N, C-alpha and C positions, 0 to 999 in steps of 0.2 A: 045257890050256885056256888061252884068251887072256882076260884081263880088260882091257876097255877104260875107261880113266879120262880125264877132261877135263884140259887144262892151262889155264894162264892165257891162252894165245894161241889156244886152239881146237884145237891139234894133239892128236891121240889118242896115248895111251900104251897099249902093249899089254904085259900081263905074260905072259911065256913061261914055262910050268911044264912043260917037256918034258925028257925024259931027256938028260943031257949038258950042260943049261944052267944047273945049279945049281953055285954056286961051292963051293969046299971048305968054306967056313965057313957054307954053307947060305944064302947070300944069293941071292935070286931076281934074275935079270937082267931089266931093264925094257928094252923096245924101243919107241922112238919112230918112229911112221910117220905119213905124210900120210893114208894110207888102209889098209884091211884087205888090199888086194891085195898091198901090199908084205910082208905077213907070210906069204903062202902058201908062199914059198920057204924058210921057216925049216925047219931039220932037225927032223923029227917033228912038223911042224905038221898039224893036222887040217884038212880041207877048209874053205874059206871059209864054206859054208852052215852048217857046224857051230859056227862061232864065235858067241857070244852078244854082239852089239853093244849096249851100253847107251847110249841117247840121253839124255844128262844136260845140264843147264845148265852153262855154262862157269864159273859163280859157286859157290864152295864156301859152304855155309850158315854154316861156322865163321868165314868172313870177317867176319861181322856182329858178332863178339865183339871186345872191346878187349884181351883177354889172349891170350897164345900158346896155341895148341891143336896138339898134336903126337900123331898116331896112330902106334902102334908095334905090330909083331907080337911074338910071344913072344920072338924072338931080338933084338929091339931095332932092327929095320929100319924105317925111317920110311915109313909108308903114307899119311900125311896131314900137310899142312903149310899152315897159314892164313896170311893176310897179317899178322897180328900177330906170327907166328914170324918172317917175313921181316924186320920191323922190329926185333925183338928181337936176332936172331942175325946178321942182315946177309946171309943166304943166301937166294937166290930159291927158289921151289918146285921148278923143275927140277933144281937142284943137290942139293936135300935128298932129294927122293923116291927110295927104294930104296937109300939109304946107311944104314950102320950109325950110329945117332945117337951112340953113344959114339966112334966113330972121327971122325964129322963134327965133333962139338963138343969132342973131346979130352977126355972125361969119364972119370974113373977110377972104376969101380964095377961092380957085377954087372949082368947083363942083366935086363930086366923079369921074366922067368920065375923067376930066382933071387930077385929083390927082393920078388916078390909070392907067394912060395911060402907057402901057408897064410893068406894074407890077400887081400883084394880092394881095399885101398887103402893109399897110403903117401903121406907129404909130408915135405919137408925142403928143406934148402938145399944146392946143389952149385955147384962152380965150373965153368962151361963157357967154351969158347973161342967168340969172335965175331969178326967181320971187323974190330972195333974193339979187340979184345984181350980178356983174361980178364974174365969178369963173374959175380958172384954171383947165382944165380937161385933164387928160391923156387918149388918144384914141387909139384904135387898129382897122383898117379896113381890112376886108377880101372880095375879090371880088368873085362873082359867075357869070360864063359865060356860054353861050349856046354852042352848038357844033361847031358853026362856030367861037368861040372866042369872040362874042359880049358880052359886059357887060350887065347882066340882073339885078343884084342887088348887093348891098353893105351891109354887116353885120358889124355894128359898136358896139364895147364894149367900155365902158368908166367908169372912176371913177374919182372922185374929187381928185386932186393932193394933197390937205390938208388931205384927208382921208387916202390916200396912205402913206403920211409922218407919220401920226398918227399910222397907222398899222406898219410902219417900226420901229417907236419908241418903240411900245409895244413889237414887236418881239425882238428888241435889248435889252429892259428891261428885258423881260422874259428869253432870252438867257443869259443875264448878271446875273440875280438871279439864274438860273440854274446852270451856271458855278461857281458862288460863292459857292452855295450849294454843287455842285459836288466836288469842291477843298477844301473848307474851313472845312468841317466836318472831325472829326477825324475817321470816318468810311470809310472803303475801298469800293469804287464803280467801277463797271465794266458795260460798255455798250457793249452788244453782239448782233451780228447778227444771229437770230435763224432760218432764212428762210430754209437753206439747212437741218438743223436738223428736223425741222417741216415737211419738205417735205418727208424725209426718214420715220419718224414715221407715217404720213398719208399713205404712200405706204404700210407700214406693215399692218395697219388696213384694208386697201383695199384689201390686200391679204388674210385676214381672221384671222389675229391675234387679238383676243378679249381682252386678258389680257396682256397688254403691260408690266406691271411690272414683272409679272412671266416669260415672255419671255426674257426680257433683263437680269434679274438677274440669269437666267439659264446660261448664258455665258457672263462673264465680257468683253470678246473681242468685243462683239456687242456694249456694252456701250462705250468702248474706241473708237471704229470707229466712233460713234456718236459725241464723244467729239472733235474728229479731224475735224469735220465739223463745230463746233461752232466757229465763228469768232469774236474775241475781237477787237472792233473798237475803244475803248477809256477806259482809266483808269485814276483815280485821283492819286495825290501825295501820299495820305494815302496808296493806294495799293502798290506803289513802296516801301514805307518803310516797310509795313507789310510782303511783300513776299520777301524782300531783293534783289530787282532788281536794276541794275545800273541806269536804266532810264525808262521812259514810254514805249518806244519801245520794250524792253525786254519782255513785258508782252502782246503785241499785236499779232494779228493773230490767226491761227488755232492751238493753242498749250495748250489748256485748260487741256488736259489729265495729263500733268505733275504736275498739281496742286492738283490732287485727288488720294489719296492713295486707295488701294484696300478696306480698311476697311469702306471707306466712300462712296463707289459706290452705296449702297442702298439709301442714301440720295440724290444723284444726280438723280437717277432713279425717286424717289418721286417727284422731281422738274420737270422732263420731263412729268411725268403723269399729274401733276397739270396743266402745260401749255396746254396739249392736251385736258384736260377736261374743259378748260377755267375757271379755278378757279381764283379769283382776285389776289391772291398772294400765296406764299409758304414760310414758315419759319420753320427752324429746327436747332438744334445744331449738329454739325459735327466737323470733323477734316480735315484740309487742309494741304498741304504741301508747305513750302517755297521753293525758288530756291536752297537753300543750303541743302535741305533734311530735315530740322527740321519741326516738326509737329506743327500746330497751332490749338488750341481749339477755335472754332469760331461759332458765330451765323450767319447762312446762309439764306439770304433772296432774293427771286426772285419776281419782281413786274413788271407789264406791264399795260399801259393804253390802251383803245380801239384804239386810234390813232397810239401809237407805236406798237401795235400788228399787225396792218394792214401793217406796214413797216417791221414786223419781228424783231423789236428792243426790247430787254429786258434790265432792269437795275438790276443788281446783287449787293446786299450789303453784306459785310463781316465785322463783329464786332469782334475784338480780345477778346476772353474771358479768356486768359491765366492768367492775373492778377486776374481777378474775381474768376476763378476756383482755383487759388492758395490761395486766400483769403478764399474762402469757405473751402478748404482743411485744412487750418490753423485753421479756426474756428471749424471745426469738430474735429480736433486733440485737440484743446484747450478744447473743450466740453468734449471730451473723457477723457482728463487728469483730468478735474474738477470733472467728475462723479467718475472716478477711486479714486481720492483723497477724494470725498465726501463719498464714500461708505467704503473706507479703514481706514479712521481716527479713532483714539481710543476715540474720544469724539463724543457725539451725535450731529448730524447736521440736521436741518430742513430748508426747503425753503417754505416760505409763499407767496401765491398769493393774492394780495390786489386789483385786478382790480375791482371786484364787490363791495368790501368794500369801496373803494375810492369813488364810486358813492354815496354810502349812506353817507359817511363823508361829500361830497361836499353838499349833500342836507342840511344837518344839519348846515354846515357854511353859506349857503344861508339863512337859517331860523334865523341866528344870534346867534346860540348857542355858548357859551363861554367855560364853563366847561363840555366838551363832556362826560368825564368819568362819572361824577355825573349824567349827564342827562340820559345817558344809564342805570346806575345801578338803577335809580329811577323807572324804569319801565321794568318789565321782557319781555314784548313784543318787546321793543326797543333793549334790549340786545340780545334777541334770533334772531332778524333780523341781528344784526352785527355778531353773532356767525355763522349764517348760510351763510352770504356774505363772510366770510374769507375761505381760502382754503389751505391746505397743499399740495403744489406741489411735494414736495419730502421729504423723511425722510429715514435716513440710519438705518442699523441694530442696531448700537450701541445706537441710540436714542430709538429705540423700546425696547431694552433691559433695558435701564434706566427706561422708563415709564412702564415697565412690560407689553407690548403689543406684538402682532404678526402681520404679514402682513395682515392676515385676518380681523384684526381690523381697518386697515386703510380705510378711506372712501374718495371718490373722491370729495365730496363737504362738506363745513362746517368744523368746528373745534370742535363741540360738543363732538365727539368721543374722543378728547384729553383733552379738558378742560371742566370738569363737572361744574355743577351749583354752587357748593360750591367754585369754584375758579374763577367765573366770575369776581370778583373784580380785579383779576389780568389782565385779558383781558381788562377790562375797562380802567385801568390805562395805559396799553400799547397803546391802541387806542387813548387815549387822547394825549399821547406823539406824536403819528404820526400826529394827528390833529394840533398840535402845531409845527410840524417839529422840534421836540427836541429829542436829543439822551437820552435814558434811560440807566443810568449806570448799569453795571452787578451787580446783587444781588443774595443773596443765599435764598433758599427757601427750606421747608421740604414737599415733596410730598407723598400722600398716593396712592400706587398702587392698581390695581383692586383686587389683592389677599390679600389686607389688610396690607401688609408690607409697611414700610416707607423708603424714601431715600432723603438724603440731596443733593441738585443740586445747581450749579451756572449756570445762564443763561446769555449769552451775545448776543446782537443783533447788526446787521449791516443793515443799509438802505441807499440807495442812497440819497444825500443830499436834492435834490429837491423833493424826495418822488414821482417819477413818477410811475404811475400805471403799466407800462410795465416792471418795474424792480423789481425783487424779494426782499424779505426781508429775510436775512439769520440769523439763529438762532443756536447758539452753546450751548450745554447742557453738563456740566461736572458733573459727579458723584463725590461729594466731601465728601462722608460718611466717607472714610478712613482719609481724611484730618481733618474732625471734630473730629473723635476719636483720631487722633494723637494730635490735639490741646488740647483735654481734658486731655489726658495723660500727655502732656507737662505742662498744668496748674497744674496738681497733683504734678508732680516733681517739679515745680516752688514753689508750696506751701510747700512741704516738705523741699526744699532747704531753703526757707525763715524761715521756723520754725527752722531748724538746725542752721541758722545764728543767730536766735533770742536767741537760747540756748547758742550758743557761746558768743553772746554779754552779755547775762546775767552773764556768767562767768566772763567777764571783768568787770561787774558792782556788783560783789560780795560784795565789800567793801562798795559800795553805799547801797546796799540792807540791808547789816548787819547794817549800821549806821541808815537806815530808820527804820528798825524794833527795833533796840535797844532803841530808844527814846521811843516809846510807851510802850515797855516792862518794861523799867526802871521806867516810870511813874506808871505803874500798880503795880510793886513791892513796890515802895516808898508810894503809896496810900494805898496798903493793909497793910503794916507795921504800918502806922500811924493809920489806922482804928482799928488795934488790940490793939495798945497802948491806944487809946481813949477809947476802951471798957473797959479796965482795970481801967483806971484812972477816966474817966468821963462816966460811963455808962448811966448817966441821960441826956446826951446832944445829942438828935437824929439829930439836924440840923448839927452838925459837922459830924456825921456819914453819913448823906445824902449827904453832899458835897464831902466827900471823895469817896463815892460810885459812884456818877456822874462823878468825875474825872477819876476814874478807868474805868468805861464804856466808857468814851470818848477815853481814850488811847487804850482800847481793840478794839474800832471801827476803830481807825487810823490803828492799826496793821492788822486788818482784811481787810481793804481797800488796804493796801500795798500787802498783800498776794494775794488778788483778782486781783490786777493789775499785779502781777508777774505771776499768773496762766493764766491770759489772754495772756501773751506773750509766756508762755511756753506750753500751751495746744495747740495740734494740732486741726485745725478746718477749715472748707470750708470757703473761702473769701466771705464776704457779701458786696456787692456794695450798698451804700446808699448815698443820699446827705449829705455833711458834710461841715463844715466851717474850712478853714485852721487855723484861729486864734485859734479856740477851740482845733483842733487836735494838734497844737504845744503846747498849754498850758497843754494839758494832758500828752504830751510826756516828757516835761522838768523835771518833778519830778524824772524821772529815772536817770537823769544826774546831779541832784542838788548837790550831794556830790562831784562828779568829778570836777564841776565847782568851788565849794568853795576850795576843796583840791588843785587844780591847780592854783588858784589865778586868774581866768578868769573873766573878766568883761563882762557880757552878756547884749546886747542892743536889744530890740524888737521894730520893727517898722511895724505895722499892718495898711494896707489901710482900710479906713472907707468905709462901704457898699460894700464890696468885694463880688461878686457873689460866690456862693458855687460851689463846684465840686462834683463829684460822685466817690466814691471809698470805699475800705476797710479800716476802722479806724486803726486797729492794724498793717497792713502792711505799711500804710503811716507813722505811729508813729515810726516804725521800721527804715524808711528812715531818719527821723529827728534825732533819737538817733544816728544812725550810722554816719551821717554827723557831728553832734556835738562832738561825741567821737573822730572822725578822727581830728577834728579841735583842740580839747584839747591836744591830743597826739602829733599833729604836732608843737605845740607852746612850747613844753618842753625846747627847747633850746633858746627860746626867753625870755629876762628879764621879771620878773613877772609883772612889771608895764606896760609892752606893750602888755600884752596878752589880746586881745579883740575878742569877737564874736558878729557879728550882724546878726540877723534873721529878713528878711523883706518879706512881702507879697505884691502883686500887681497884676493888670490886664493887659494882653497884647493881645488885639484883642479878640479872641474866647478862649484865655487860661487865667488861673490864675497861678502865679508863686510864688515859694518860694525860696528865696535866702539866702544861708549861706555864710557869709564872715568871714575870720580869718586873723590874723596878723602874720601867721607863715612864714616859709621860702619859701612858695609857690610850684608850680608844676614844675618839671624839664621840660626843653624845649622838645618839641615833645612827651611828655608823656600824653597830654590832653585826648587822647582817650584810651590810654593803661591802664590808671588807672581803667578803668571799666572792663578789661579783668579779667577773673577768675585766681586766684593765682598770680596776679601781685601786688607787694607791694614794698613800699619804706621803710617799717619799719622792723627792724631786727627780731622782734617777731611776725609780722604780718602774717596772713594766706592768705590774698589777696582775700577774699571772700565777704567782706562787701560791697564795692562799686559795685561789679558784681551783688549782690542782690539787691542793690538799683536800678541799671538800669533795672533788670529783672521786678521788682515791678512797676517802672514808665512805661515801655512798656506794661505791662499787663493792665494798666489803660488807654492805649491809649495816654500816654504822653512821655515825654523824660527827660533825665537828662544830663547836660553838665558841663564840668569842664574848667576853664580858670585861667591863672595867672593874678594877680593884682599887681599894684605897691608895695603894702605891703600885701604879703600873697597869698591866693587862694580864689577862688569863685566857688561855686557850685549852679546851677540853676536847680530846679525841675519844669517842666512845665506840667500842667494837663488841660484837656478840661473842659469848663464850664459844670455844671450839665445838662443843657438843650441839649447841643451838645452831651454829653456822652450818655444821655438816648436816643436821636434820633438815635445814631449810634448803641447802643445795640438793640433798637427796630427795626432796618432796616432788620434784618434777616428774619422775616416772609413775607417781601413783595418781590414779584418776578415778573418780566415781563413775558408775556405769549408767548414770541417768536414772537410777533408782535410789530411793533414800528411805 
């Protein structure tokens, strides 16, 4: 009989089982032919029409398996050889079929009939030869017998022992990684057997339930029943901690229902529907219940792979959101407090968004621009781009009131509605400060409102030190109009007070004034009398008369000068600040006290520093300070012997200040009274009013300076400190400059 079998190339193999064709060892000879006609000439072959030709596919079904499958007859001859066998042993199918497996693979051992004597299966490891050399192979044999129990065929499966070891190592590694991931993460993990739940849900659909979600949510007891079918087979340590279990065993089994409060049943049903609809995963926020009854805000995740789904196993992840929710609640509460404070403050508050503007600034930085403020102001297009890039994210009602605006005036983009073109220089200066990451100090400014009225404001800025775009710039706007008016009224009172003090001081200088005026008046009288007599006796001598007239005119001029000087002290006038020299100012003040110095027997020493910078101030008021300090020194030295009475006036520079120091050799200042001597109505003189030094301090502070008193080894020292003219001018000129609320 001929048995036709397929080959990998489609060539037919015919097995000849005819007399004389069997080998001595009983191996059947296989004949390979292109067609059956080639076989008819074989010795003892039956006619062609008696040959049963099997039409089979060229693919062996065992080729679908990943392990070697070899079919053997009872004598060990290979009758089947799949592709995995070719890979394992290196021999192709054509080479292996019809060969004794022990001979082909150089295996030492009994034939299948002997090895399976009395048994239908065998497994073990044998060393077989391959095209790559000897290999240890793990084998499993299964016997196929006929009805009489005779062995017909052996089906052998095999794999390289090295490959099996590699697979085992991979499995152990994967299992280890999974266990590490399962246990090491701070996330709670559950492994649940879902098969019984899935079967019940499938049964519901088979019974005509089309909307599982609606059906289950209609009765929570149905959901609870399904929960009792869900079998928790494993949990990690994080689950034990999260749910407050004493150990892992307390969470295993069909007890999921206790972890789900009624309020969270809809999320559980959503997960069931997702599983039944074969969605890849399900995620939601929900609330679970710990074993002690406490509620847990959690992120609930269900995931399954195709392999685990076949086994009915799902992995459930639970992330504790309580801390996150608490932090979010605190953030909301903080934001609400900030907004309430922002809106309720009595000062104007603005919040600027610089996200878009910072991109423009970064572009200019990349271009190498150094003075960004000047660069922007040099071109209206560049400035307009920056104005449009800035945005007011928030503005409170008080700020709108100060700026004379309404909510309808607020625009969602740009700041042009707040900062008009005539104030662009303010924005440019502020943007340059942000460009340099430099804090702009609070400054005063006078703004014109849309209705034409003006308001004095002080603007303060705060920006995060690194100037990150996601951090807002806060701007505080204070209406200082009342403060400015109060300052103006205070300045008026101060001026009037100083004027009153000068009048009082003039009273103290009455003798000196009388002496000063009496000298030119006496000269006038004498010269006039002489002129009259000269006219009577020598009417023909005009030169004499001219000389007398000139002397009279000079005396009258000196008298007029004294009167003018007194009038400048007495007359009320608005203070005028102008650059002046301390040396000149002191020299003009000393004539007022020349008589008192002479009458008191006081020796005056002047030490003026050369090339001393000028200061800026009101000449009359500063002369008043000098006169008061010298008079106080003269009066303080009345108890000192006349030969020891000395006053020294010195000028000097100290950093950004110029100083005027008045030293005397009197009894000095009582201990602890260095500050009190400047208090109003405080005096150490029986007849004193206690306003002279108070006026001196008021004048010094109004000029941006200070005055101090201290005891010396011999007498007292008073130091008047005033800013240099440049610093004083800059300070006064700073008022018109104001930052725009951006930094």
